[in-house]
C-alpha positions as CSV (number, residue, x, y, z in Angstrom):
1,X,4.5,-25.2,7.7
2,X,7.7,-23.2,7.6
3,X,6.3,-21.0,4.9
4,X,3.2,-20.4,7.0
5,X,5.3,-19.4,9.9
6,X,7.4,-17.0,7.8
7,X,4.3,-15.4,6.4
8,X,3.0,-14.9,9.9
9,X,6.2,-13.2,10.9
10,X,6.2,-11.0,7.9
11,X,2.5,-10.0,8.2
12,X,2.7,-9.3,12.0
13,X,6.1,-7.5,11.5
14,X,4.7,-5.2,8.8
15,X,1.6,-4.4,10.8
16,X,3.6,-3.6,13.9
17,X,6.2,-1.6,11.9
18,X,3.5,0.6,10.2
19,X,1.5,1.3,13.3
20,X,4.3,1.7,15.8
21,X,6.2,4.0,13.4
22,X,3.4,6.5,13.3
23,X,2.7,6.1,17.1
24,X,6.4,6.8,18.0
25,X,6.4,9.8,15.6
26,X,3.5,11.3,17.5
27,X,4.7,10.4,20.9
28,X,8.3,11.7,20.6
29,X,8.2,15.6,20.6
30,X,11.1,16.0,18.3
31,X,9.9,13.5,15.7
32,X,6.4,15.0,16.0
33,X,7.7,18.4,14.9
34,X,9.5,16.9,12.0
35,X,6.3,15.0,11.0
36,X,4.3,18.3,11.2
37,X,6.8,20.1,9.1
38,X,7.0,17.4,6.4
39,X,3.2,17.2,6.3
40,X,3.0,20.9,5.8
41,X,5.9,21.3,3.3
42,X,5.3,18.0,1.3
43,X,1.6,17.2,1.8
44,X,1.3,14.9,-1.3
45,X,4.5,12.8,-0.6
46,X,3.4,12.4,3.0
47,X,-0.2,11.6,1.9
48,X,1.3,8.8,-0.2
49,X,3.4,7.5,2.7
50,X,0.6,7.6,5.3
51,X,-1.9,5.8,3.2
52,X,0.5,3.3,1.6
53,X,1.7,2.2,5.0
54,X,-1.4,2.4,7.2
55,X,-4.0,1.2,4.7
56,X,-1.9,-1.7,3.6
57,X,-1.5,-2.6,7.2
58,X,-5.3,-2.4,7.6
59,X,-5.8,-4.9,4.7
60,X,-3.4,-7.3,6.4
61,X,-5.2,-6.9,9.8
62,X,-8.6,-7.4,8.2
63,X,-7.4,-10.5,6.3
64,X,-5.9,-11.9,9.5
65,X,-9.2,-11.4,11.4
66,X,-11.4,-12.7,8.6
67,X,-9.5,-15.9,8.1
68,X,-8.0,-16.5,11.5
69,X,-4.5,-16.8,9.9
70,X,-2.0,-14.5,8.3
71,X,-3.2,-13.6,4.8
72,X,-1.4,-11.6,2.2
73,X,-3.8,-10.1,-0.4
74,X,-2.9,-10.9,-4.0
75,X,-0.7,-8.3,-5.7
76,X,0.2,-6.8,-2.4
77,X,2.9,-4.5,-3.9
78,X,0.4,-3.1,-6.4
79,X,-2.1,-2.6,-3.5
80,X,0.6,-0.7,-1.6
81,X,1.3,1.6,-4.6
82,X,-2.5,2.1,-5.3
83,X,-3.1,3.0,-1.6
84,X,-0.3,5.5,-1.9
85,X,-1.8,7.3,-4.9
86,X,-5.2,7.2,-3.2
87,X,-3.5,9.0,-0.3
88,X,-2.2,11.7,-2.8
89,X,-5.7,12.0,-4.3
90,X,-7.4,12.2,-0.9
91,X,-4.9,14.8,0.3
92,X,-5.7,17.0,-2.7
93,X,-9.5,16.6,-2.4
94,X,-9.5,17.3,1.4
95,X,-7.8,20.6,0.6
96,X,-10.3,21.4,-2.1
97,X,-13.3,20.7,0.1
98,X,-11.9,22.5,3.1
99,X,-11.1,25.6,1.0
100,X,-14.6,25.5,-0.6
101,X,-16.5,25.2,2.7
102,X,-14.4,27.9,4.4
103,X,-15.2,30.3,1.5
104,X,-18.9,29.4,1.5
105,X,-19.2,29.9,5.2
106,X,-17.3,33.1,5.0
107,X,-19.6,34.5,2.3
108,X,-22.7,33.3,4.2
109,X,-23.8,30.7,1.6
110,X,-23.5,28.1,4.3
111,X,-24.6,29.2,7.8
112,X,-22.4,28.9,10.8
113,X,-19.8,31.6,10.5
114,X,-16.7,30.5,12.3
115,X,-18.2,27.5,14.0
116,X,-15.5,24.8,13.9
117,X,-17.9,21.8,14.4
118,X,-20.3,23.0,11.7
119,X,-17.4,23.6,9.3
120,X,-16.0,20.1,10.0
121,X,-19.5,18.6,9.4
122,X,-20.0,20.5,6.2
123,X,-16.7,19.3,4.8
124,X,-17.3,15.8,5.8
125,X,-20.9,15.6,4.5
126,X,-20.2,17.3,1.2
127,X,-17.0,15.3,0.5
128,X,-18.5,11.9,1.5
129,X,-21.6,12.4,-0.6
130,X,-19.8,13.6,-3.8
131,X,-16.1,12.5,-3.9
132,X,-16.6,9.6,-1.5
133,X,-18.7,7.3,-3.7
134,X,-16.5,8.0,-6.7
135,X,-13.3,7.1,-4.8
136,X,-14.8,4.0,-3.3
137,X,-16.1,2.8,-6.7
138,X,-12.8,3.3,-8.4
139,X,-11.0,1.6,-5.5
140,X,-13.4,-1.4,-5.8
141,X,-12.6,-1.5,-9.6
142,X,-8.8,-1.5,-8.9
143,X,-9.2,-4.4,-6.4
144,X,-11.2,-6.4,-8.9
145,X,-8.6,-5.7,-11.6
146,X,-5.9,-7.0,-9.3
147,X,-8.0,-10.1,-8.4
148,X,-8.5,-10.9,-12.1
149,X,-4.9,-10.5,-13.0
150,X,-3.8,-12.7,-10.0
151,X,-6.2,-15.4,-11.3
152,X,-4.8,-15.2,-14.8
153,X,-8.1,-13.9,-16.2
154,X,-8.6,-11.1,-18.7
155,X,-9.0,-7.9,-16.8
156,X,-11.1,-6.0,-19.3
157,X,-13.4,-3.2,-18.3
158,X,-16.4,-5.5,-18.9
159,X,-15.0,-8.2,-16.7
160,X,-14.2,-5.7,-13.9
161,X,-17.7,-4.1,-14.0
162,X,-19.6,-7.4,-14.2
163,X,-17.5,-8.9,-11.5
164,X,-18.6,-6.4,-8.9
165,X,-21.8,-6.6,-6.9
166,X,-22.9,-3.1,-7.4
167,X,-26.2,-3.6,-5.6
168,X,-24.3,-4.5,-2.4
169,X,-22.0,-1.6,-3.0
170,X,-24.9,0.9,-3.3
171,X,-27.0,-0.7,-0.5
172,X,-24.2,-1.1,2.1
173,X,-21.2,1.0,1.2
174,X,-23.0,4.1,0.0
175,X,-26.3,4.0,2.0
176,X,-24.9,2.6,5.2
177,X,-21.2,3.3,5.7
178,X,-21.3,6.8,4.3
179,X,-24.0,8.3,6.7
180,X,-23.3,6.0,9.7
181,X,-19.5,5.8,9.7
182,X,-17.7,8.1,7.2
183,X,-19.6,11.4,7.8
184,X,-19.4,11.2,11.6
185,X,-15.8,9.9,11.5
186,X,-14.6,12.5,9.1
187,X,-16.3,15.3,11.0
188,X,-14.0,14.4,13.9
189,X,-11.1,14.2,11.4
190,X,-11.7,17.8,10.2
191,X,-11.6,19.1,13.8
192,X,-8.0,18.0,14.1
193,X,-5.0,20.1,13.1
194,X,-4.5,19.9,9.3
195,X,-1.2,18.0,9.5
196,X,-3.0,15.0,11.2
197,X,-6.1,14.9,9.0
198,X,-4.7,12.7,6.2
199,X,-3.2,10.3,8.7
200,X,-6.6,10.1,10.5
201,X,-8.3,9.4,7.2
202,X,-5.9,6.5,6.6
203,X,-6.4,5.2,10.2
204,X,-10.2,5.3,9.6
205,X,-9.8,3.0,6.6
206,X,-7.9,0.6,8.8
207,X,-10.6,0.9,11.5
208,X,-13.5,0.2,9.1
209,X,-11.7,-2.7,7.6
210,X,-11.2,-4.3,11.0
211,X,-14.9,-3.7,11.9
212,X,-16.1,-5.3,8.7
213,X,-13.7,-8.2,9.0
214,X,-15.1,-9.1,12.4
215,X,-18.6,-9.1,10.8
216,X,-17.4,-11.3,7.9
217,X,-15.8,-13.7,10.3
218,X,-19.0,-13.9,12.5
219,X,-21.1,-14.4,9.3
220,X,-18.8,-17.2,8.0
221,X,-18.9,-18.9,11.4
222,X,-22.7,-18.8,11.4
223,X,-22.8,-20.3,7.9
224,X,-20.5,-23.2,8.9
225,X,-22.8,-24.3,11.7
C-alpha cells in the first residue's frame, strides 16, 4: 500500500514537473526569451530535453488513464533516453523537410508561393507520409525490445518483429492516425514560430497518447461487462 502511494506521488510529481516547467517557461517573459535563444542556438540538445520530458510524461499519463492507477512503464529510464534521441532525430528531420519544401515552393515545383498555410501543409503531409511511418515503426520496435528485456526474454530481431501486430500498425497507426491526426496537427505545428515547433510535436505525442488511452480504457470496460 505504501509502495503504491509512493508510486502515485512520483508519477503525479513527474507529470506536474514536466508540464508545469514548460508552461512556466512560456508564461514568464524572461524565461521565454531564454527558451527561444536555447532552442535556436542548441536545437538538438533542446530537442532531446523537450521530447524526453514531455513524451515520458505522456506515457505516464496514458498509463494512468488506461489502468485507473499510477503505472510506470517497464524500463522507464531507457524510455526517457529513447524519447530524447527521438527528439533529436525529429528536430533534424523537421529542419530537412522545412528546407526542402521552402526550396520547392520557391522554385515553383510546389504551387503556393509564399502561402504559409500551404507551406505548413506540404511539410506536414510529406513528412508524415515518408519519415513518419519509419519513425513510428522503429519506435514500436524499441518498445517491444524493452518489453522483452523486462520479461527476461530473448530480444532478438525475430522476436521483436513477430511480437508486433503489423496489421494493426498499418491499419490504424498508418491509415488512420496519419491522415486524421498527424497531418492536420503538424500543419498547425509548422505555422508556429520555429523555436516552438519541436515542443509542439512532443506535446502532440502526449495528446495522442491520452486520446488513445481513453479509448483503450473504454474498450476494456466494455469487455469486462
